[in-house]
C-alpha positions as CSV (number, residue, x, y, z in Angstrom):
1,X,95.8,33.8,30.3
2,X,96.4,33.5,33.7
3,X,96.2,30.6,35.4
4,X,94.5,30.0,38.7
5,X,96.0,26.9,39.4
6,X,92.5,25.5,39.5
7,X,92.2,21.6,38.5
8,X,89.0,19.6,37.6
9,X,87.7,16.1,36.8
10,X,85.4,16.1,33.9
11,X,82.3,14.1,35.6
12,X,80.5,11.2,33.4
13,X,78.1,13.9,32.1
14,X,80.6,16.4,30.8
15,X,80.3,18.7,33.8
16,X,82.7,20.3,35.7
17,X,82.5,22.2,39.0
18,X,83.4,26.7,38.8
19,X,84.8,27.0,42.3
20,X,83.4,29.1,44.3
21,X,86.0,31.4,44.7
22,X,86.2,32.0,41.1
23,X,82.3,32.6,40.9
24,X,82.5,35.3,43.4
25,X,85.6,37.3,41.7
26,X,83.9,37.3,38.1
27,X,80.5,38.2,40.0
28,X,78.9,34.6,38.2
29,X,75.7,33.5,40.0
30,X,73.6,30.6,40.5
31,X,71.3,30.3,37.4
32,X,74.0,32.9,35.4
33,X,74.4,32.1,31.5
34,X,77.9,31.4,30.1
35,X,79.0,31.8,26.7
36,X,81.2,29.2,25.4
37,X,84.3,30.2,22.8
38,X,87.4,28.2,21.7
39,X,90.5,29.4,21.5
40,X,92.8,27.3,19.4
41,X,92.8,24.3,21.8
42,X,91.9,26.6,25.0
43,X,88.1,26.7,26.2
44,X,86.7,29.8,27.2
45,X,83.9,30.7,29.4
46,X,82.4,34.3,29.4
47,X,79.6,35.5,31.6
48,X,76.8,36.4,29.3
49,X,75.9,39.8,28.7
50,X,73.7,40.7,25.8
51,X,74.6,43.6,23.8
52,X,72.7,44.9,21.1
53,X,73.6,43.8,17.7
54,X,73.8,47.2,15.8
55,X,75.6,49.3,18.6
56,X,77.6,46.3,20.9
57,X,75.9,48.5,23.7
58,X,74.8,46.5,26.7
59,X,72.5,49.2,28.5
60,X,69.0,49.1,28.1
61,X,68.8,46.1,25.6
62,X,65.2,44.7,25.3
63,X,64.2,41.9,22.2
64,X,62.8,42.6,19.1
65,X,61.9,39.8,16.8
66,X,64.6,37.9,18.7
67,X,67.5,40.2,18.2
68,X,69.0,42.0,21.6
69,X,68.5,46.0,20.5
70,X,69.8,48.8,23.2
71,X,67.1,51.7,23.6
72,X,68.9,53.9,21.7
73,X,69.4,52.2,18.3
74,X,65.7,51.4,18.7
75,X,64.7,54.4,18.6
76,X,67.0,55.9,16.0
77,X,65.5,52.7,14.0
78,X,61.7,53.8,14.9
79,X,62.5,57.7,13.9
80,X,63.8,56.3,10.2
81,X,60.8,54.3,9.8
82,X,58.4,57.5,10.4
83,X,59.9,59.5,7.9
């Protein structure tokens, strides 16, 4: 893991502010969703990008019954059901 040298305090509501330099570097904009992971004693934040539950692809994502499916897998499923 690469250290940025940035230190922030957690406020009384448990919030931290991500510095603008970090947000610009990681292309994080207002209202973007972040995923929160734990890696041992560390907290990892990752910009949320929905992916297909079958192939992990990130292009052409549609929601089908509450699950993310790419258009390619969706077409494969559709043709499988037509047989």
